[in-house]
C-alpha positions in Angstrom: 193.4 46.9 164.9 197.3 46.0 164.0 199.7 48.8 163.9 200.5 49.5 160.2 203.5 50.8 159.0 204.5 54.3 158.9 204.9 56.4 155.6 208.9 56.6 155.7 210.7 54.5 153.0 212.2 51.1 154.2 215.3 49.8 152.7 215.3 48.0 149.7 215.7 44.5 151.2 212.9 45.1 153.6 210.3 46.4 150.5 208.3 43.1 150.1 208.5 42.6 154.3 207.0 45.9 154.0 204.3 45.0 151.1 203.5 42.0 153.1 202.9 43.6 155.9 200.6 46.4 154.5 198.4 43.9 153.3 197.9 41.9 156.1 197.2 45.3 158.0 194.5 46.0 155.4 193.0 42.6 155.7 192.5 42.9 159.3 191.7 46.2 159.6 188.4 45.2 156.6 187.7 42.3 159.0 187.4 44.3 162.3 186.0 47.7 160.3 184.3 49.6 162.8 180.4 49.4 163.2 177.9 51.0 164.5 178.3 51.9 168.7 176.9 48.5 169.9 176.3 47.3 173.7 178.9 45.2 175.4 177.7 42.1 176.9 178.0 43.9 180.0 174.4 45.5 179.0 175.7 49.6 179.5 173.5 51.9 177.3 175.1 52.8 174.4 173.8 55.4 172.0 174.5 55.1 168.2 176.1 57.8 166.9 175.0 58.6 162.9 174.3 62.0 162.8 171.1 63.8 163.3 168.6 64.6 161.7 168.5 61.9 159.5 168.2 62.2 155.4 167.0 59.4 153.1 170.0 57.5 151.3 167.8 56.9 148.3 163.9 57.4 147.2 163.5 53.9 145.9 164.0 51.0 148.8 166.2 48.1 147.8 164.4 45.1 148.3 164.1 43.3 151.6 166.3 40.1 152.3 164.0 37.4 152.9 166.3 36.0 154.9 168.9 37.2 158.0 172.5 38.3 157.1 174.9 35.5 157.2 176.8 35.8 160.4 177.8 34.4 163.8 174.2 36.3 165.1 171.6 36.5 163.0 168.9 38.2 164.0 170.5 39.4 166.9 170.3 43.0 166.9 173.8 43.9 166.3 172.9 47.0 165.2 173.0 50.3 167.2 171.1 49.0 170.6 174.4 46.4 170.6 174.6 42.4 170.6 171.1 41.7 172.7 170.9 38.2 174.4 168.1 35.8 173.3 164.6 37.2 174.7 162.1 39.7 174.7 162.2 43.6 174.5 160.0 46.8 174.6 160.9 49.2 172.4 159.7 53.0 173.0 160.2 56.3 171.3 160.3 60.2 173.0 162.3 63.0 172.2 165.1 61.7 172.8 164.5 58.7 170.3 164.0 55.2 170.2 164.6 53.0 173.2 165.2 49.2 173.6 164.6 48.0 177.4 164.0 44.8 179.1 161.4 43.4 181.0 162.1 45.3 184.2 162.5 48.8 182.6 166.2 48.7 182.5 167.1 50.9 179.6 169.5 48.7 177.1 169.9 51.1 174.2 168.4 53.7 171.6 168.9 55.3 168.3 168.8 59.0 169.1 167.2 59.8 164.8 164.1 58.5 165.5 161.6 60.6 167.5 158.4 59.9 165.6 156.0 58.5 168.9 153.8 56.4 165.5 157.1 54.6 164.6 157.0 50.6 164.2 159.5 48.2 164.8 159.5 45.3 162.0 158.2 41.6 162.7 161.8 40.3 162.1 163.2 43.5 164.6 165.5 44.5 162.1 163.9 47.8 160.8 161.8 50.5 162.2 159.5 52.3 159.9 158.8 56.0 160.8 157.3 59.2 159.8 159.5 61.8 157.8 159.3 65.5 158.4 156.4 67.3 158.0 154.4 63.7 158.3 155.0 64.0 154.7 157.0 60.8 154.2 157.5 57.3 155.3 160.8 56.6 156.0 162.4 53.0 157.1 165.7 52.5 159.4 167.8 49.5 158.7 168.5 48.9 162.1 171.7 46.4 161.3 173.5 49.8 159.2 171.7 52.7 160.5 170.8 53.8 156.5 167.4 55.7 156.3 165.4 55.0 152.8 162.3 56.8 151.8 159.7 54.3 150.9 156.8 56.5 149.7 158.3 59.4 147.9 156.3 62.0 145.6 152.9 60.6 147.1 151.0 64.1 148.0 150.1 62.2 151.1 150.3 63.1 154.8 150.5 59.7 156.8 149.8 57.9 160.1 151.6 55.6 162.0 152.3 52.7 160.0 152.3 48.9 160.9 154.0 45.8 159.0 152.9 43.0 157.0 153.9 39.4 158.8 156.2 38.8 155.8 158.1 42.8 156.1 157.2 43.5 152.5 154.6 46.0 153.0 153.4 48.9 155.1 150.2 50.2 155.2 149.0 53.7 157.2 146.5 55.8 156.8 147.3 58.3 154.3 145.5 61.9 153.9 144.9 63.9 151.0 145.1 67.4 151.4 142.9 68.0 148.5 140.0 66.8 150.7 140.4 63.5 151.9 140.1 62.6 155.8 142.5 59.6 155.5 142.0 56.8 154.0 144.2 53.1 154.2 147.3 52.7 151.7 149.9 50.0 151.0 153.2 50.2 150.2 155.2 48.0 148.8 158.7 48.2 149.9 160.8 46.8 147.0 159.3 48.4 144.7 157.5 51.7 146.2 154.3 51.1 144.6 151.3 52.5 146.5 148.0 50.9 146.9 144.6 52.6 148.4 142.8 50.1 150.2 139.5 52.3 151.5 137.3 54.5 149.4 135.3 55.8 151.8 134.1 59.1 153.0 134.9 58.8 156.6 138.4 58.8 158.1 140.3 55.3 158.7 143.0 55.4 160.9 145.3 53.5 163.5 145.8 50.1 161.3 147.1 47.2 162.6 147.9 43.7 160.8 147.7 40.4 161.9 150.6 38.3 162.5 148.8 35.3 160.0 148.2 38.0 157.5 144.3 37.8 156.9 143.3 41.1 158.5 144.1 44.6 158.8 142.3 46.2 161.8 141.9 49.9 161.8 139.6 52.7 163.4 136.8 54.5 161.8 133.8 56.6 161.8 132.4 54.8 158.4 129.3 54.2 160.2 128.3 57.8 160.3 128.8 58.0 156.4 130.9 61.3 155.9 130.1 62.8 159.1 132.7 63.1 162.0 132.4 61.2 165.6 133.5 58.3 167.5 135.4 55.6 166.0 134.6 52.0 166.1 136.9 49.1 165.3 136.9 47.4 161.7 138.3 44.8 160.2 139.8 44.8 156.4 140.2 41.3 154.4 143.7 40.9 152.8 142.4 37.7 151.0 139.5 39.8 149.2 140.7 39.4 145.3 137.8 41.4 144.1 138.3 45.2 143.4 140.0 47.0 145.8 136.6 49.3 146.1 134.6 45.9 146.9 136.9 44.8 148.9 136.7 48.2 151.1 133.0 47.8 151.5 133.1 44.1 152.8 135.0 45.5 155.8 133.3 44.6 159.0 132.5 46.5 162.2 133.8 45.0 164.9 132.8 47.5 167.8 129.7 49.3 169.1 131.1 52.0 171.3 129.3 54.7 170.4 128.0 56.8 171.6 129.2 56.5 175.0 133.0 56.4 173.9 135.2 55.1 170.8 137.1 52.3 169.8 141.1 53.3 169.2 144.5 52.1 168.1 144.4 48.1 168.3 147.1 45.1 168.7 146.7 41.8 167.6 147.2 38.4 169.8 149.6 36.0 168.7 147.2 33.3 167.1 145.3 36.7 165.3 141.9 35.8 167.2 142.2 38.4 170.0 142.8 42.2 169.4 143.7 44.8 172.5 142.5 48.1 172.1 141.9 51.8 173.5 138.1 51.2 175.1 135.8 53.8 176.7 135.3 53.7 180.3 133.2 57.0 181.9 135.5 59.3 181.1 138.7 57.3 180.4 140.3 54.9 178.1 140.9 51.5 179.3 142.3 48.5 177.5 139.9 45.5 176.4 140.5 42.3 174.4 137.7 42.0 171.9 137.4 38.2 170.6 137.1 38.7 167.0 134.6 35.4 166.3 132.5 36.0 169.0 132.4 39.7 169.4 132.9 39.0 173.5 135.3 41.9 175.6 136.7 42.1 178.6 138.3 45.0 180.5 142.3 44.5 181.4 143.9 47.4 182.8 141.5 50.0 184.6 142.4 53.2 186.7 141.4 56.6 187.0 143.7 57.6 184.4 144.4 57.2 180.7 145.1 53.6 179.4 146.5 54.3 175.9 148.5 52.4 173.2 148.3 48.8 173.7 151.4 46.6 172.0 150.9 42.8 172.4 154.2 41.1 172.2 155.1 38.6 169.6 155.2 35.9 172.3 151.5 36.7 173.6 153.3 36.6 177.0 152.5 41.0 177.9 150.6 44.0 176.6 153.4 47.4 176.1 151.0 50.1 177.1 151.0 54.1 178.3 149.8 55.4 181.2 149.0 59.5 181.4 149.4 60.6 184.8 148.4 64.0 183.2 147.8 65.1 180.1 151.5 66.3 179.6 153.4 62.8 180.7 152.9 59.2 180.1 154.5 56.1 182.0 155.5 53.0 179.8 153.4 50.0 181.0 153.3 46.5 181.2 150.5 44.0 182.0 149.7 40.6 181.4 146.7 39.6 178.8 144.7 38.4 182.2 145.2 41.2 183.6 147.9 40.3 186.1 151.7 41.2 186.4 150.9 44.9 186.0 154.1 47.2 186.6 155.8 50.2 185.5 158.8 49.9 183.0 159.5 54.1 183.1 158.3 57.3 184.4 158.6 61.1 183.6 160.0 60.7 179.9 157.4 60.7 178.1 157.8 57.5 176.4 155.3 56.2 174.1 155.0 52.4 173.3 156.1 51.4 170.2 156.7 47.7 169.8 158.5 44.3 170.4 161.5 43.1 169.5 161.7 39.2 169.8 165.2 37.2 169.5 164.5 33.9 169.6 
């Protein structure tokens, strides 16, 4: 930043020079204004310095941009995590905040304000959705500015972890009504705050995952048991349905039949929207299975004497991020290829929940 003139009064013949210098200084200051703490090209981890806890900057979110903001490095995560190079980056969350690593596990940066293990990264990598205090609200943080917006104010619902639509214009989350609803799926339109209920079953519908082609929302439910509690199975909600929302919900298709030996839980889509990786039962543990939604065939890809949970398929289809529990109170952050090869550990001992991916092209 240039050194500006001090506040003492200049001689008269220097008045014009001082005004000119002040204007130049102001312009240079604006063009080089401070941005959120960022990574330099050395890759040194940098922590964002915005205050904690976060509070919403408004109750009605502004429209999300349809194209990246202009600049020399669009979609380069120039926010608190730094100017990352083109590539694929796994994202996790623990009590210390949201963390971004490389594929070898090196920590590149973090945002300490995000501590919700159910946080979700937008498809374009520029926003993160997470639950507010007490899970009674949904928030969206702009990772360029660290500004936070509440997107479902006064809903009266307690939310589960959200999922983004492929165009980043909507969120879907399970919402529990304290009056007695066990948990239904709700769609939130981000530019208006409009909330639409998608399922109307007496059962609980949780852990939604929106397919990359936009056609399907996979979710877990014990709907096959009616209003009774029991093991969850995977279902598909067809977003192309144009009938009444109650009829669309009834057309949701059951994908798995794990009960009574176990249940199917959190799932994530392949890049071509043809397969799901999900938590599947194996003896007394959870493994990872891949399910073909057209044929119904499934295969195990991660098996051990420990629980493998929360799988998230990378947007390029090359990796799966997941957690492995070494004991009930700690989890390691892991990577594996979709064919079951290349398994390796990214982090251990820090109880990091697998959260998502950032793909910079």
